[in-house]
N, C-alpha and C positions, 0 to 999 in steps of 0.2 A: 368561262374558262380561263385558264393560265397557262402562259407558255413560256419555255425556258430554252435560251441558247447560250447562256454562260456555262458550257459543259455539253455533255449530250443532248441532242435536242429532245425537249419534253412537252407534252401536252397533256393537261390534265383537266379533267370536267368537273363540273360542279361539287361531285362526290369525291374529289380529289384523286380520283381513280386515273392512272397513266393510260392513255388513249393514243400513243403516238402511231402515226400511218405504218402499216407494214413493208409497204413498197419503198425502195430506197430513193426513187425518183420523185414520188410525192413528199417524201422528208425534205429532200433538196428544194423543191418548189416551194415547201411552206417556208422555209428557212429563207430562200431568197426574199419573200414576200413579206416576211416578218422584218427583215433587216433592211428593207428600203424605206422604211419610216414613212409611209403614206405616199411616197413618189410612184405616179403611174409607171408600170413596166410592160413594154410592149411584149406581144406574143413572140416576136422574133428574138428578143432579148433573153425571155425564159425558155426559148427552145435550145438558144445557144448555151444558157446555163445548165439544161438537162443533157445536152449532148454537145460537149464543147470539141469534139474530134470531128464528127461528121454526122450529119443529121440524116435519120434516116427518112424513107419516103412517108411513113405513117407519122411523122412528128406532129403535126397540126392536130391530127384526130387523137394521137395519145395525150397531148397536152390537154385539149378538152377533157378527155376521160379522167386525168389527173385533177384538173381544177373541180370537175363535177363530184369526185370522190371526197377532195377536201371541203367542198361546200356541205355535203352530208355529215361529214365528220364535225363540222363547225355548227350545226344549225341549231343546236341546243345551246348554245354560248351568245356571247355578245357580239364576237369577231364576225365579220360580214367581208367577203369578196366581192368587191364591185368591179362591174365591167364599164369601163369607160372609152371614150374615142381614142386616146392615146394610150391605153393600157389596161392593166389590172392594177388593183389597189386592195390590200388588206386593212380593214379598219378595224383597230384594236386599241383599246385604252391604255395609257402609259402604264398604269398599276397593273394591267395583265401580262405584261412582257418582262422579263427580269432584266434585260438590258437597259431599257428605259427606266426601269426603276432604279437600277444601278446607277443610272447617270444622274437622275435628280437627287439621290441620296448623296452622291458626289457632290454635286452643286450645293446642297445644303451644308455639307461637312466642311468645304473649301471657304463658303461664305462665313460661316462660324469660325473656322481657323484664323481667316483675316480678322474678323472681330475680336480675336482673342478669346472667344468661349470654347475653351479647349475641351471641356468636358462633353459638350455637345457636338463639337468636330470628331472627338475620338467615337462617340456613340453611333454619328451617322456613318462615319467611315468604316467602322467595324462592320456594321450591318450591310453596307455595301459589299465589302469584301465577302461577307458570309454567304451573298447570293452565287459566288463561283463554286461551280461543282467539278471542274475541270477545265481544260482548254476550250474555247469557245468552239461551237459545233463539233466538238469532239468525236470522232468516228465517222465523220461526213466530209467528202470533198468540199472544198469552198470554192464557189463559181466566181470567175474574175469580176464579176458585176458587184459582189459585195466584199471581195476580199478587202478593199481599204476600210470598209466600216469593222469587219472584223479584227483587221491589224489596228486600229485605232482602239477598239475595246481592250486588246490584249496589252498595247501599250499603256492604256489609262488605269489598267489593274495595278500594274508595277509602279507607277507614279503615285497611284492612291494609297499604295502600301507605305510608301515614303512619307505622304502627307500624314497618314495615321501615327508613324512613328513620331513625327513633330509633334502632334497633339498629345500624344502619350508622354513624350519627354517632359513636355511643357507640365504635365500633370504629376510628374515626379516618378514615373514607373521606370526608371532605369534600370533597376535590378533585373527586373522580368524582361525588359527588352535586350539586354546583353547577347543571350543566347539566341534570340529570333535575329537578330543583327549579324551576328556571327555566320549564322546559315545563309542569311541572304546575300553577305558579302561573298561566300563562297559561290553562290551560285551566279552572282552578278559581279565579277571581280573588277568591272571597269567602272561601274556606277559610283562615281565620287561622292555622291549625296549620301547612300548608304554609308559608306566608309567614314564619312564626317559625322553621322548621326552613331555609329559605333564607337568614334573617338570619344564623342563627348558622353555617351553613356558609360563608358569605362571610366573616363576621368571624374565624373560624377558619383561613381560608385567606390571610389578612393584607388582604382586600378590605374594610376599614370602611366606606369611603365607599359602597361599592355595597350593603353590609349597611343601612346607613341610608337608600340610596335606595328599598331595597325595602320598608322601614316606610312610607315616604311614598306609594310605589304602593298599598299596601294601604289606607292611610288614606284616599287618593283614592278609591278604588274602593267603600270602604265607604260613605263619605261622599255620594258620587254615587247608590250603588245602592239605600241603606237609610237614610240619614240619620243614621249611627251612628259613633261613635269606635271603634277598636280596643280590644279587650278590657285590663282592667287587667293580665294577664298579658303580653301582648305589649307594652304600654306599659312595663312594667319591663324586659323584655329589651332596647327601645330604648334606655332610660336606661342600662342597664348597658352596652350598646355604645357610647353616647357617652362614657362614663367609662372605657371600655377596662378594665371591670373583670375582674381576673385570673380570679375565679372561672368565666367562661365558658370557659376554657381547658380547664376539667375537669368543669364542671358538665352533668348529662343535660339533655335538652331540656325543655320546658315541658309540663306534662300535656296529654294528648290533647285535642283540641278538642270531640270527641264524647263527652265523659265529664262527664255532669250533675253538678253540685255544688250541690243545691237545699237542702240543710238551713238552716232559720233559724239564727240565732246562739243559741248555749246561753247559759243564765243563767250569771252569773259566780260565784255564790255557791251552788252546788248542793249540796245537804246529804243525808246518808244514803243510804237504799235500797240498803244493802250486798247484801241478799239478792235483790232484783229484779235489780240489777246483774249479780250472778254466774249468775243464770239466763238473762239475754239472753246473756252471753259464752258459756254452754253452747249455747245455740241458733247463735250464729256459728259456733261450733267443727263444729256438726253440719253446718252448712250448707257449711261448706268441705271437710268429709269426703264430702259427697254430691256433689261435683262429677262424679263419673263417673257417678251415677246419674242419676234423673230427677224428683228430689223439690225442690219449693220449700219451705223451711222457713219457718213462719208463727208469730210470737207475738203474742198478744192481751193488750195491757195493758187491764185494766178496772178501773174505779173510779168513785167518786162525782164531781160535779163539784167542781173546784178541789182535787183531791187531789194534782196534779202529773203527771198522765199525760202530758201534752205534755212537759213539763220534763223528765222520765225519759226519753222516747224520744230526745229531741234531744240531751240530754246524752249518753247511752249511744252514739247514732249517731255524735255528733262524735268520741268517743273511740275508736270502731271502724271509723272511715272507711277507715283503712289495710287493714282487712281485705277490702274492697270496693274494688278499686282501678279497677274498670270505672264506677264512678260511684254517687251516692245520689239518688234521687228522693223528693221530699217533696209531700205534697198535704194540705190541710186539707179535709176532706170535707164540713163545715158540717153534721154530722148533728144537732146541738143549737143551731143558730143560728135567729135569726128569719128569715133568708133561708132559701130553699128548699134541701135538701141539694144537693150538686153532684152532678150527673150523670154516670155512668162514663164516657159518651163525651166529655163535656167535659174530664175528668181524662186520659183516654186520648190525646186530641189535644194536651194541654199536654206529657204526658210522651213521646210520639212526636217532637214538635218537639224536646224538649230532648235527645233522643237522635239528632238530626240527620235526621229525617225532615221534608222541608218540609209545611207546613200543609195545602197542596193536595193531597197524596197520602194524607192520612188519610182512611180511608173514611167516609161519612156512616151506617153501619150499625154498632152497637155489636160486634155479633160479628165483622164483618170487622176492625174495628179492634182487637179484642182478639187476633185470630189474629196481625195484623201486630204488634202490642205483642209477643207472645210470641216470635215468630220473631225480632223484633229482639234480644230479651235472651237469646236462646238461646247457651249457652255463655259467657255473660257472668256476672261476679261483681259484682252490684248489690244494693245496700241500698235498700228502698223502705219509707217511713214513710206510713202512711195515717192520718192524725190526725183525731180526731172523727168517726168512724164511725157511722153511724145504726144499722146491722145489716149481717148477713153478705152480704145480697144486694146490697149496694151495693159490698162489697169485693171479691166474686169475679170479677168482670170484669177487676180490676185485679191479678190475681195473675199473676206470670209463669208460664210453662210449663216453663221449662228447670230445670236443676240450678245448683247455686251461688249462688242468690239468697236471701236473707232479706227476709222482709216483716215489719214492725212495726206491728200496728194498734192504734190507742187508742180507747176507746169507753167511755161508760157502761154500754152493754149489757155481757152476759157472755159474748157471742158463742158460745153454745152449738152453733148451727148449723156455724160456722166449726171447733170443736174437733171435733165428731162427724164431719163429713164431709171436711174437709180437713185433719184431724189437727193442727190448731194447738195451740200450748203455751200455756196461760193463765197470765198473771202477773197475779194479783189484788193490787191496791194497796189499802192502808188509809191511815188519816191517819198522820203521821208519830209515831214514839215520843216520850213526852215528853222524852228525853234529846236527840233529834234537833231537836225543836221549839226546845228552850233552845240547841243549838248553831247553828241557823239564826238564831234572833234574835239571837245574840252576834255573828254575822256582819254581820247586818244593823244593829243598833244600836250595835255595839261592844262587845267582850268585857270590857273593864273595867267598863262600865256593868252588864251582865248579872250579872257576877261579884259587882258591890258589891250588888246587890238579887236574890237568887236566887229568894226566895219569890214576889216581885212579878213576876219574869220567868215563873215557871212557871205562876202564875195567869193573865198575859196568853196564854201558850200554851194554856192549858185554855180560856180565853174564845174563843180562835180557832179552837177545836175542833181543834188540831192541824193545821190544813188550810195548805199552803204559800202558796196565793193569799191567804187572809185574813191570814196573818203577814206577808206582803210588802206588802200594801196598807195595814195599821195600822201597820206601820215605818216605812213613807213619810211617814205624817202624824205620826209622832213628832218633836216639836220640841226635845227635849234636856230635862234637869231629871230629876226622879224618874220612874222606871218606874211606881211605884206611883200617881202622880198620872195618868199616862196610863190606867192600868187604871180607875181611879175615873172618869175622862172617857168612857170606853168602857161604863162600867156605866150611865152617867146618860142620861136621856130616853127611857126606855123602848126603848132600841136592842137590848136583848135581853129576849126574852119569859120568860125564867128564867135563875136564876143559873148554870145548867149549860146552855151552847149545844150544840146540834146542829150538823150541817154548815150547814145552809141558813141559820140564824139568824147563825150567826158570820161566815159570807161577807157576809151583808148587814149586820151589824153594823159590819164593817171597811170596807165601801163606803160606808156612810152616814156613819161617821166622818171618812174622807178627804174626801168629797164635801162635807159641811158645813163643813169647815177651808177650802174654797177661797174665794177672791174670787167675789162675784157674778158678775163678767164671765166667769171661768172656768168656773162651775157652768152658767151658760146655754150657753156653747160646747159643754161636755160633752153636755148634754142635746140639743142641736140637731144636733151630729155624729153621734148615735144615730139619727138619720133619714136617713142616708146609705145607698143600698142599696150592698151589695159589701162586702168586707172591709177594703179599707183606702182611703185617701184622701190628697190633696196639700192643701198649704196654701190654695192657691186656692179649692177645692171647700169647705173649712171656713170661708173668708172669705164666699164666696157664701151659703151656708146660714145664716150668723149676720149675714149683712150687716154685715160688718167691713172696714175696710182689711187689705190682706193683711200688712203689719209686725204690726198688734195681733193678728191671727189668730196669726200665727208665735209672738209672746210668749205668748198664753194657751196654745197648744198646748204649748209648753215646759213651761209650770207643771203641765198636767196629765201631762205625760211624767214630770216630778219627782216627782208624787203617784202613779206607777204606774197611774194610770188609763188611760194610753195607752203605747204603744211606739213608737218612731221607728226606721226602718229605711230608708236611702238616700233620706231626703226624704218618705217615705210613712208615714202613721199609721195604727196598726191598735190593736186591744185583744183581751183575752180574750173568748170568746164570752160568759160571764157579765156581763163588763163592758158589753157591748154591749148585752145585753138590759137590764141596770141602766139604762143610759144612756137607752134608749127609755122604759122605765118612768118615769123622772123627767120626760122629756118630757110624757108622757101626763099625770103627776099636776101638775105644775106650769106647763104651757103649755095656754093655750086651743086650742080646735078651730081657731079661726081663726088664730093665731100659728102653729101646727105647720103648718096649710096653707100659709100665707104662706111659712114656711122651705122646705119642699118644693116650692114654686112657685119661689123664687128658685134654688135648686139645679137644679132642670130648665130653667130658663131659661139658666142658666150652660152647662150640659151641651149643651143646643139651640144656643145662640149659636155656641159654639165648634166644634161638629160641623158646623154650616152654613157657618161660616166657612172650616173645613178644606176642605170640599167644594167651596166656592167657587174655592178655590186648587188643588185637585187634580185635579178634573173638573169643571170650571165648565160644560162642555157637555151635561152629564147633566141629564134632566128631574128635576124636583123639585116637591113638593107647593106650591102657591101660600103665600107668606107675605112679610113685609118682607125687604128685602133684609139680609143678615147684616153685622156690623160686619167690618172689616179687622183681624183680629186676628194673622195670621201674613204675614210679610214675604215667604216663600219656601216652597216645597213641602216641605222638608226639615223645616222648624220644624212644619208642618201634619201630616205623617206621622207624626213624632215624638210629638205631643200625643196623635194618635190609638192610637198603639201603647201609650202610657203609659196612658190611661184605657180601652182596648179592653175588659179584664174588667168595669170598673165600668158602663161603657155598656151592655153585655150585662145585668148586674144591674138597671141602671135601666129596661131595656126590660121585663124580665121583671118589676118591681116594679110599674111603673105599669099594666102590663096586668091584675095581680092587686089591686092595691090603689088605683089612680088616681094622679094623672089620666090617664084612658086615652088620651087624645090625644097624650101624650107619648110613648107607646110607638110610635105608627106615625110621628109625627114624627122621633123619633130613628132608627127604622128606615130611613126614607126618606133620612136624610143619611148613613147609613151604607153604603148599598148600593153606592156607587161604591168605598168603601175596602174593603169586603169582597172586590170584584172585583180591585182591586188587588193585594190580599194574598192572593187565593186562598183566602180563610179560610171553606171551605164549611161548617164544623161549626157555627160560631158565625153564620155567614149562615143557615143553616136555620133555628137555633133563634130567631133575631131577627125574620127575615121571617115565619115561621108564626106567632109570637106575636103581631106586629102585625097579622096577618090577622084573628086570633080578637078581638084588642082592638077591631078597625075595625068589628065588627058594626053595622050600621046606618047607616055612614057611606061611601055609594058611593065617594067620591073617595079616603078614605084605603084603603078596601078595594083601589081599583085600583092605589094606589102598591105595596100589598104584593104583591098578583098580579103586577106588574110585575117586582119584585125576585124573587120564585119563579121568574118566566119566565125571567130572566137567569141564575139558578143552574142551573137544569136545562139550559139551553141550553148552559153551559159545560160541564156533564158529559154532553154529547150524548145527554140524554135528550129527544129532539125530541117526541115525541108529548106528554108532560107539559108540555114548553114551549109548545106550541100550545094547550093546554087552559087555562093559566094566562094567555097572553096574548090568546086569546079572552075570558075572563071579564074581564080588564082592561080590554078595549075596550069592553064592554057596561057595566061600572061607570062608566068615565070617562064614556061618552056620558050614562049616568043623572046623574051628578053634575055635569055640565057643565064638565068639564075638559079643554079642548081639547089641552093639552100631553100628558096622559096618552093622550089618543087617539091622537095622532100617534106616542107612544112604542109603544103597543101595535101601531099598523100597523107601524112599523119592526121590531119583534120577529117580527112574523109574516112580514113580508118577509124577515128575515134565517134563519129557519129554512127557508122554501120555496127560498130561493136556494141554502142549502147542501145542500137534497135535489135540486137540479136542476129544481125548478119555477120557470123564470124569469119566465115570463108572470104567474102568481100573485105572484111577488116584487115585479115592476116594478109591478103594480096596488097593491100595498099600500104601497111606497115612494112613489109618486106620490101616494097619497091623504095620507100622511103631509106631503109637502112642502106640498101644497095646503092642510091645515090650518094648518100652521106659519106660511106665507106669509099667510094670512087673518088670523091673530091676532098677526102681528109677532114670532113666537117664533123668534129667530136661532138660539139652541142646536139647537133641533129641525130647522130646515131643513138646518144643518151635517150632522147624520145623515143625513137623508133623501138630500140631495145626493150624499154619499160612498157611500150605498148604490146609488141609481141609478147611478151611475158605474160601480160594480163590475159590476151588472147588465148595461150597455151593454158592458162590457169582456168579459165571458164571451160576450155574444151576437155579439161581433166588431165592434162598433160602437165602433172606438176612438177616432175624432174626437168623436164625441158623448161619450164618456166622458171625454176632455180637458177639454171645456168644463164638464161638471159638476164634474169635480174642481178646475179653475180657479176657479170661482165658489164652490166650498166654501172654497178658500183664500183669495179676496177676502173673504167674510164672516169667516172666523176673524180674518183680520188686524184687521179693522172691530171685531168683537168683543173682541180682545185676549184669545182663549182659546187658551192655550199647548198643550193637548193636543188642541184641533181643528186647530190650524195644524200641529203634528207629524203629526197623522194624515194630513193633506191632503197634506202634503208627502211622506210615505211612500208614499201611494197613487201620486201623481203619479211619483215615483220608479220604482215598479214598472210603471206605464203606460209611460212613457216607455223603460224597457227592453224592453217589449214592441213598442213601436213602432220600436225600433232607434236610438234616441238615446242612446248610453252617457254622453256626458258630461252631458246633462241629466239622465239616471237616476241617475247618480254624486251629481251635485251635490244633488238632491233628497235623496236617501238618506242621504248624510251628515249633513246637517241634520237631517233627521227623527231620526236616531240619537242626535245629540247632545241633543235635545231630550227623547226619550223617556227617555234616560239621566237627565237632570236632574229629569224628573217622577217617576222609579221605575216607569215602566210597562215591566215586565220582557217581558212577552209581545209588545207591540208592538215592544220593541227586538229581540227574536229573529225576528220577522217582517221588519224592515230588514236584520238581518244577513243572513238567507236571500236576500233579492234582492241585495243587494251582492255576496254570493257569486258569484250568476249573472252578474252584471255583469263582475266580475273573471274568471271562466272565459271569457265572450263575448270578452274582451280578451287572453286568452291567457295571463294571469297566474295559473298555477295555485296557486303558494304562498298568495297572498292569498285566493282563492277558496277553498281548503280551510281556511285558517285561520277565514275567515269562516262558512264553513259548519259546522264542527265546533263553533264558539263557539255558533252558533245552535241546534245540535241539542241541546247539553248545557243551555243555557239554556231551551229548550222542555222537555225532561225534568225539569230542576230545578222549573220552574214547573207541570209536568203537563199543559200544553196540547198535545195529541195531534194537533191539526191542524196547527199550527206545526211540531211534530215531522216529521210526513208531508212537509210542504212542504221542509224542511231534508233529509231522507233523499234527496228527487228530486232536488234540487239536488246533492247529494253524489254521487248516481248520474252525474249528468251529466258532474260533474268527473272522477270516476273513468273514464266511458268514454274522455273526451277524452283522458285520459292513458293509456289502453291497458290499463287495469285492469279488464278486462271481468267477472272473477268479482266485485270488489269492487262494480261497478256494478250488477250483477243482485241481489246482497244487498241493497243499498240500495233499489232499486225494489221489492223483494219486501216489505220492510217498510213502505215507503210505501202500498204497495196495502192491505196488511192495516190499516194505521192509517186509512186513508182510509175503508176499509169499516167500521171500529169507530166512526167519528164521522160517518158517512153523508155524506161530501163526495164527491159523484160528480165534480166537477170535478178535483180532486187524483186521485181514483180514475182516471179518463181519461188525465191526464196520466202518471201513472206507469205503465200498463198499456202504454203506447207504448214507455216505456223498456224494458219486459220483453219487447217484441217481439210482444204481443198486442194488434196494431193494430185488428183486426176487432171485439174487444170494446170497445175505447176508442171506435171510430166508431160504434158503437151507442148506446153511453152519449151521445157528443157530439150526434148527431142528436137522439135521444129529448128531450133537455134545450135543444137550441139553441147549444151551445157552438161556434161555428163557427171559432173560431181553433184550438181542439183538433180539430175536424173535420178542418180543412185539415192540420194536424201528422200525424193519423191516416192521411190518404189519401197523404201523402209517405212515410209509413214504409211502408205498403202497396205503394206504387209500387218500393220498393227490392227486394223480395222477388217480387212478381207476375211472371206471363209477359209478354213483351214488349209486345203489344197493350193488356194489361190495364193495365200499369204504366204506359205512356204516358197513357193515358185516366184513370188516379187521379192521376198527376201534373198534366195539364192543369186538372183538376177543382181540385187542390190549389191551384195557380197562380191561378186564377180567384179563389177564396177568399182566399187572402193579400193579393191586391190589392184585394179589395173591403173587406177589414178593416183594411187599413194595416199588416199585420204583415210588416216589411222582412225581418227575420231569416229568417221562414220562407219568404218569396219567394225571397231569395238561395239557401238550400240547395234549394229546389225547382226552380230556375232550373239550378244546378249539376248536379242530378240528371237534369234533361231534356238536358242537354249529352251526358250518357253514353247516355241512351235512344233520342236522335235525332240520330246522329252528322252528318247532312247540315246539321243547325242549330246543331251544337255550340258555334262560336265565337259565334254571335250570343248565345245562352243564357248562354254564360261571360262574355262581356263585360258583359251587364246584371247577372249575379250579381256581377262584379268591382266594378262602380259601386257596389252595393248594400253589399258588404262595406267597401269603401273609405271611403264614407260613415259606415258605422257604428265604423270603426277596428277592424275585426275581423281577427286573424291569418289568418282564412281566405282574405283577400285574396292572402297571398303564396302560398298554394297554387294558386292560380288564375292568377297572372300567366304562369307558363312555359306554360300551354296556350294562353293567348290571344296 
């Protein structure tokens, strides 16, 4: 038997006949077992996959029945379902499942690509891509237990397309690739690798101007969407095309875009460590040899502080990077830092993002994130460097699960658990040998000097305990002259407690010497930057904490860098963890409590002012805790989002530090300012960390607790966890009332209304929204009124009161204009565009939607952009412009999937179903409607579910949902659909009822379609009905008018 999951689920018997299970739950069960890759799955986990919302009492018995039926289906093939103590396993050959055949072909193709066997690579990768018949498990709901596996397959499909283009470009197939790449860049406008491939293909086919135009298109897209410039690699390619560099005629393409290169810069004068380097080389060879196995090779570099563990790991990793062509990942785990050690989930989130997984798709559970990480790295040769690990437990979730990877861990811990359980090879690192120490000093001080004073050089090495860190710091302090004098200075002032230095005193002596040699201003800055939470900082943060002008801070930071007390990388400054601790110690010793508190206050003032200023630019209509108006520090949205992106890790660290060490109020104030940013970036992992930390820090402060509860409610709503969202919103409402915070009360009502609306409880939703507007009006809160009015408009719309909805939206737009709130203006225009589409005025709809789309792109609101594109697709479809409709619909679908918004994805699929149906592609239409129904159910969106059910021909189910919730427009659509298939008398009754509803709601398109149907159902009144329908279609500029004219 052969199985297919790369498209609709397929099962074919030996005669190649399709024998897919007829029951949907059996198909889901088979899909789960196929994609668990031989991992036992418990009965409870399988039940959760089949009944994700609530288990029926008969779940256990039903599961056994489904398993029995599947076993009967499979009995004539080689696949077998085994029952084991820890669950069920489907044993199936790799060649019998298209997903594993795909991965095997990809591995062969990528190996051929690395070996420059481009013809073999192109053949294998083309075959791999040919196995895809559509989206993975198309038409089936994807249970959470296999969602990471499906996500990885979809991501891999796209990167394989890019790899295949590389191979074909190397074979000289540029001419035929130009068209394919043009289409791919339209579908994926932010993938730099595809644009680079298009640029090169056009250049090699003599179209230099078009190649340069492609670069400008990419630059505009990145600037509009993300506020960033193209990567340095793409900029270099652009420059080479401008110069008509002849090397482009023969040079292979740029490295793959989803190949992370995270290694920090290696020290330029690395010395010694021959034995350790040879051991790491052996481990790398072992990793390559194990590509066909299932072992991840681990090397643990253990040693004392300052012995050079990080320097060794980074130097060797940089030297060995070619052995790991699929990328290098690096993380400082902060195991021995003053800051808390990094949580595995935080590191997994960053690694997955670097591997091409959008941050919003990273699960908030560490086990699920680990599973996705391991699936993403399956069959890839990646080097992972985990620096400064606290212990084995911190490392284990970060270990890849596949073959071909090497993990290098550095730690002061001996990592005995990692050696025992995971088979890690320990590389014990001692201080440098006397000869290596002298050699390093020769490189640092000058070999002529050290050769002239060999005894003093040896004594200096001994005083530094032959520790690389101490040697480098003391060498940075050396100002010329005799080395013997430098040794004498090092001995003076009780800097060493004994003539023979141990490691700790040697490091301290080197630090003390360099520190005391600095000017007073530089010493002060060094002390104060030690108080900054986070691992790095920019010049402006240093200026804030030290109360210095920025140019003066930059000057002093340069002095600290020259003294090797700090390291600069791309305008950010950091230091060894021992130096950060030393800086904090000096601050405690030399600064009074008041001065330290004042420095921290200045830093938090700087963070808060900028975060609130960015919030005012990016999401001015979102409620925030009371406070003075922030200064206008950012001229436009791109500037604001770029600052937040650059400081995001430090802002998270600042929240954690303030919650743990004070001032606690800064934790909740920063969290409140970041709520909208996390929503825009869909950064759910950091969002959960910050909001839950703020909630704990706000204990005893009702208003602050309310703000944190609101943030958590937004996050839970975004993840379709409605019960939790209601709980957080209800607590926020109670706390906001207790704290006397009307803005928070209104926001909580808006949250509760949104959840009830999503669940089809429109009466309750309207009550909450009306209460929110009343509170906002009473207190003059314009931003809150905007949200409430938009929400009331949506409820009125769904209830079929379209004129009332128009009034609400129009008032919201007027208030938005008065308040000059761009996000609110864009939202109101988008909503008005969608409403006018429902009312049948396609010109008004198109105008509002086009303007909203432009504004949302400027702001960077990608979810709202996807929603606008969905409605524009529907408008074009109603106008008969199928090409434009399909383009907008597909773009919306891809954007929704990129951002992880399943509600927008469901809406896009529903509109694509309408587009396919109008084009006569009934099979494609039904596939889209099925997926839309599943997604709507996952997100508990009754409105979308009812609309998609009508498309599937299940109008009675849609009618029941619509009547229960009060969706009068959908009710009328469902009745029209029932009239198409019901017996004559019932059909007329349904159509008449639908017509009355359409007219009472103002739904012109529905009225027109129902009138045309009535013309067929009541021949004696046909011309009257058709004339009325023709008038309506003509007013709407719909191509349906052309089909009616001959009848009239």
